[in-house]
VEXDREN-2710 file (C-alpha; in Angstrom, 1 decimal):
% VEXDREN-2710
k/r/px/py/pz
1/MET/143.6/64.9/147.9
2/LYS/144.6/67.8/151.1
3/ASN/147.0/66.3/153.7
4/SER/145.7/67.2/157.5
5/GLY/147.6/69.5/159.3
6/LEU/148.9/72.8/160.7
7/VAL/150.3/75.2/157.7
8/LEU/151.8/78.9/159.0
9/VAL/151.7/81.0/156.1
10/GLY/153.8/84.2/155.9
11/THR/151.7/87.5/154.3
12/PRO/152.6/90.3/153.5
13/ILE/153.6/93.3/155.3
14/GLY/152.6/95.9/153.2
15/ASN/152.7/95.5/149.9
16/LEU/150.2/92.5/149.4
17/ASP/151.1/92.0/145.9
18/ASP/154.3/90.1/148.0
19/ILE/152.3/87.2/148.6
20/SER/153.9/84.2/146.9
21/LEU/152.1/81.4/144.7
22/ARG/152.3/78.8/147.2
23/ALA/150.8/81.0/150.1
24/SER/148.2/82.1/147.9
25/ASN/147.2/78.5/146.7
26/GLU/147.3/77.6/150.5
27/LEU/144.4/80.0/151.4
28/LYS/142.2/79.1/148.7
29/THR/142.4/75.3/149.5
30/ALA/142.4/75.4/153.4
31/ASP/139.8/73.9/155.3
32/ALA/139.7/77.3/157.9
33/ILE/142.2/80.0/158.0
34/CYS/142.8/81.2/161.6
35/CYS/143.5/84.7/162.0
36/GLU/143.9/87.7/163.9
37/ASP/141.2/90.2/162.4
38/THR/139.3/89.0/159.9
39/ARG/139.0/92.2/157.9
40/ARG/142.6/92.3/157.6
41/THR/142.9/89.1/156.5
42/GLY/139.3/89.3/154.7
43/LYS/141.4/92.5/152.5
44/LEU/144.1/89.4/151.4
45/LEU/141.5/87.1/150.4
46/ALA/139.8/89.4/148.1
47/HIS/143.2/90.6/146.6
48/LEU/143.9/86.9/145.7
49/GLN/139.7/86.4/144.7
50/CYS/139.4/83.7/147.0
51/GLU/135.8/82.6/146.4
52/PRO/134.7/80.9/148.6
53/ARG/135.9/81.8/151.3
54/PRO/137.2/79.5/153.7
55/PRO/135.9/80.3/157.4
56/LEU/137.9/82.1/159.0
57/ILE/138.7/81.5/163.1
58/ILE/140.0/84.5/165.2
59/VAL/143.4/83.5/166.9
60/ASN/144.8/86.4/168.7
61/GLU/146.5/87.0/171.9
62/HIS/143.3/87.0/173.6
63/THR/141.7/83.9/172.0
64/GLU/145.0/81.7/171.0
65/LYS/144.9/79.2/174.2
66/GLU/141.2/78.9/174.5
67/GLN/140.6/78.2/170.5
68/CYS/143.9/75.7/170.8
69/ASN/142.3/72.4/171.6
70/SER/139.7/72.8/168.9
71/ILE/142.2/73.6/166.5
72/ILE/144.2/70.1/167.3
73/SER/140.6/68.2/166.9
74/LYS/140.0/69.7/163.5
75/ILE/143.7/68.8/162.4
76/LYS/142.9/65.4/164.3
77/ASP/139.5/64.8/162.2
78/GLY/141.7/65.2/158.7
79/LYS/141.3/69.3/158.5
80/ARG/144.3/71.1/157.0
81/LEU/144.1/74.9/159.1
82/VAL/146.2/77.8/158.1
83/MET/147.3/80.0/160.1
84/VAL/148.3/83.7/159.3
85/THR/148.5/87.0/161.5
86/ASP/147.8/90.9/160.4
87/ALA/151.4/90.9/158.3
88/GLY/154.5/88.2/158.7
89/MET/155.4/84.9/159.7
90/PRO/153.2/83.7/162.6
91/ALA/154.7/83.5/166.2
92/ILE/157.1/86.0/165.6
93/SER/155.8/88.6/168.1
94/ASP/152.7/87.7/166.3
95/PRO/149.8/85.1/167.9
96/GLY/151.1/81.3/166.8
97/GLU/154.0/80.1/169.5
98/PHE/151.3/78.3/171.8
99/ILE/149.2/76.8/169.5
100/VAL/152.3/75.7/167.2
101/ARG/153.8/73.9/170.5
102/GLN/151.1/72.1/171.4
103/VAL/150.4/71.0/167.5
104/ALA/153.6/69.4/167.6
105/GLU/153.4/67.8/171.1
106/ALA/150.3/65.8/169.9
107/GLY/152.4/64.9/167.4
108/LEU/150.4/66.1/164.3
109/PRO/152.2/68.1/160.9
110/ILE/153.2/71.5/161.0
111/GLU/154.6/73.1/157.2
112/VAL/155.5/76.8/157.3
113/ILE/155.0/78.9/154.1
114/PRO/158.1/81.2/154.1
115/GLY/156.9/84.7/153.7
116/PRO/157.5/88.3/154.9
117/SER/159.6/89.7/157.7
118/ALA/159.6/93.2/158.9
119/GLY/162.3/92.1/160.9
120/ILE/165.3/90.3/158.1
121/THR/163.5/93.2/155.6
122/ALA/165.2/95.9/157.6
123/LEU/168.2/94.4/158.8
124/VAL/169.2/93.7/154.7
125/GLY/168.6/97.2/154.5
126/SER/169.6/98.7/157.4
127/GLY/173.5/98.8/156.3
128/ILE/174.4/97.1/160.1
129/SER/176.1/93.9/159.9
130/PRO/173.4/90.9/158.9
131/ARG/175.6/87.8/159.7
132/ARG/175.2/87.8/163.5
133/TYR/172.2/89.1/165.1
134/LEU/170.0/88.9/168.0
135/PHE/165.7/89.8/167.6
136/GLU/164.1/91.1/170.3
137/GLY/160.7/92.3/169.1
138/PHE/158.5/94.4/171.3
139/LEU/160.9/95.4/174.3
140/PRO/159.0/95.4/178.2
141/ARG/157.5/98.7/178.6
142/LYS/158.3/99.6/181.5
143/GLY/159.6/98.3/185.0
144/ALA/163.1/95.9/185.7
145/GLY/162.1/93.5/183.3
146/ARG/162.5/96.9/180.5
147/SER/166.1/98.4/182.2
148/LYS/166.9/94.6/182.3
149/ARG/166.9/93.8/178.5
150/LEU/168.3/97.5/178.1
151/GLN/171.3/96.5/179.7
152/ASP/171.5/92.7/178.2
153/ILE/171.3/94.7/174.8
154/SER/174.4/96.9/175.6
155/ASN/176.2/94.5/176.5
156/SER/175.6/92.2/173.1
157/PRO/177.9/91.8/170.3
158/HIS/175.2/91.3/167.8
159/THR/172.9/93.4/165.9
160/ILE/170.0/93.9/167.5
161/ILE/166.3/94.1/165.6
162/ILE/163.3/95.7/167.8
163/TYR/160.0/96.3/167.3
164/GLU/158.4/99.6/168.0
165/SER/155.3/101.4/167.5
166/PRO/155.2/105.2/166.6
167/ARG/153.9/106.1/170.2
168/ARG/157.2/105.0/171.9
169/ILE/159.6/104.7/169.5
170/SER/161.4/108.3/170.7
171/LYS/161.2/107.0/174.4
172/THR/163.1/103.8/173.4
173/LEU/165.0/105.7/171.3
174/ASN/166.2/108.0/174.4
175/ASP/166.4/104.7/176.2
176/LEU/168.3/102.3/174.0
177/ALA/170.3/106.2/173.7
178/GLN/171.3/106.7/177.9
179/TYR/171.9/102.9/178.0
180/LEU/174.2/101.7/174.7
181/GLY/176.0/105.7/174.5
182/GLU/174.8/108.3/171.9
183/SER/177.7/107.0/169.5
184/ARG/176.1/103.1/168.8
185/ARG/175.0/102.7/165.5
186/ALA/171.6/102.7/164.6
187/ALA/169.0/102.3/161.9
188/ILE/165.0/103.1/161.8
189/ALA/163.2/101.3/159.7
190/ARG/159.1/102.0/158.5
191/GLU/156.5/101.4/156.4
192/LEU/158.3/98.4/154.5
193/THR/157.2/97.6/151.4
194/LYS/155.0/100.3/151.4
195/ILE/154.8/103.8/148.5
196/HIS/156.2/106.0/151.7
197/GLU/158.6/103.3/152.8
198/GLU/161.5/104.8/154.4
199/TYR/165.0/103.8/156.0
200/ILE/167.0/106.4/159.1
201/ARG/170.5/106.2/159.6
202/GLY/172.7/107.8/161.9
203/THR/173.8/107.6/165.5
204/LEU/170.9/107.1/168.5
205/GLY/172.1/110.5/169.2
206/GLU/171.5/111.3/165.9
207/LEU/168.1/109.5/165.7
208/VAL/166.7/110.8/168.8
209/GLN/167.6/114.5/167.1
210/ALA/165.8/113.9/164.1
211/LEU/162.8/112.2/166.0
212/SER/162.2/115.2/168.0
213/ALA/161.5/117.3/164.8
214/LYS/159.3/115.1/163.1
215/GLU/156.2/112.5/163.8
216/LEU/156.7/109.2/162.3
217/ARG/154.2/106.9/161.6
218/GLY/153.7/103.2/161.0
219/GLU/155.4/100.6/163.1
220/MET/158.6/101.1/162.7
221/VAL/162.0/98.1/163.0
222/ILE/164.8/99.4/164.9
223/ILE/168.6/97.9/164.0
224/LEU/170.9/98.2/166.3
225/GLU/175.3/97.9/165.8
226/GLY/176.6/95.2/168.1
227/ALA/178.5/96.4/171.0
228/SER/182.5/96.9/169.7
229/LYS/185.3/95.1/172.0
230/GLN/187.3/98.0/170.8
231/GLN/185.3/100.4/172.5
232/GLU/185.3/98.7/175.7
233/VAL/186.9/101.0/178.3
234/THR/187.5/99.6/182.3
235/SER/185.5/101.3/185.1
236/GLU/188.6/102.4/186.5
237/GLU/190.0/103.7/183.0
238/ILE/186.5/105.4/183.2
239/LEU/186.2/106.7/186.6
240/SER/190.4/108.2/186.3
241/ALA/188.7/110.4/183.0
242/LEU/185.7/111.5/185.5
243/ASN/188.5/112.7/187.6
244/ASP/190.1/114.5/184.9
245/GLY/187.2/116.7/184.2
246/LYS/186.6/117.3/187.5
247/LYS/190.0/118.7/187.8
248/GLN/189.5/121.1/185.2
249/GLY/186.3/122.2/186.5
250/MET/183.9/120.6/184.8
251/SER/180.5/120.3/186.6
252/THR/179.6/115.9/186.7
253/ARG/177.0/116.6/184.5
254/ASP/179.7/117.8/181.8
255/ALA/182.4/114.8/183.0
256/VAL/179.5/112.4/182.8
257/ARG/178.9/113.8/178.7
258/GLU/182.7/114.0/178.1
259/VAL/183.8/111.0/179.2
260/ALA/180.6/109.2/177.7
261/ALA/181.4/110.7/174.5
262/VAL/185.0/109.5/174.3
263/THR/184.7/106.4/175.5
264/GLY/182.1/105.4/173.9
265/ALA/180.2/104.2/177.4
266/SER/177.0/104.9/178.1
267/LYS/176.0/108.4/179.8
268/ARG/174.0/105.8/182.7
269/LYS/176.9/103.7/182.5
270/VAL/179.5/106.4/183.5
271/TYR/176.9/108.2/186.4
272/GLU/176.8/104.9/188.0
273/LEU/180.1/104.8/188.3
274/TYR/181.0/108.2/189.7
275/LEU/177.4/107.6/192.1
276/SER/179.2/104.2/193.5
277/SER/182.8/105.7/193.8
278/ALA/181.5/108.7/195.7
279/ARG/180.0/106.0/198.1
280/ASN/182.7/104.7/198.6
END
């Protein structure tokens, strides 16, 4: 007899053969499956030859809260519900967080069937240290929230994992180069586990240049090296270097670029220090 509860199942991020036996069994025997897109989940169930197919409940960013009470009622009635997303682990930059919290607060059982994660997959293949890392997911698209997040990332000593779409990858890389400096090591991973899987490694400056010459497709993961304390310089040292550059006849723009390259500070930081000193 199956135990009632909510079962969170990790699904493939590209290659359907990455589904685990345990995940396959849960999908085949579930009383119902909560999914983002019935077409995507239907394709996975067809690959698994799942017949008869359990009922599908659409749980996405628009329906998660309204479906929550119904899901909890089904679990209380003894049902075993599986939750999946289009790819990867539920609740990781995907629907699931709200329902998991509500089910937990209701004192109902929750099980997790581990599966693929784009962020971890990209991290271990990036060549950048995986010892300590922060998962940022998708950055805010604009405004003060984005600026604040970029500033926080620029100061973090930990490796950073960011998700991004092909439409916004160039803007995000340019913003990262501005806040973190062009010399910060990074990697882009795309089409993970698929035929055209690719890692592009280099500094942020090099990645900006690389993407200006090619158009990338597929969801992407950006891995950023953490800030190095050895590269940190004081505001006074940056201003001193700026003044030296200006005395040598450099324009403000050239002096900012040169100081940023030498110190490892971002051009934005160097320029803001210049403006602050000029006002004083």
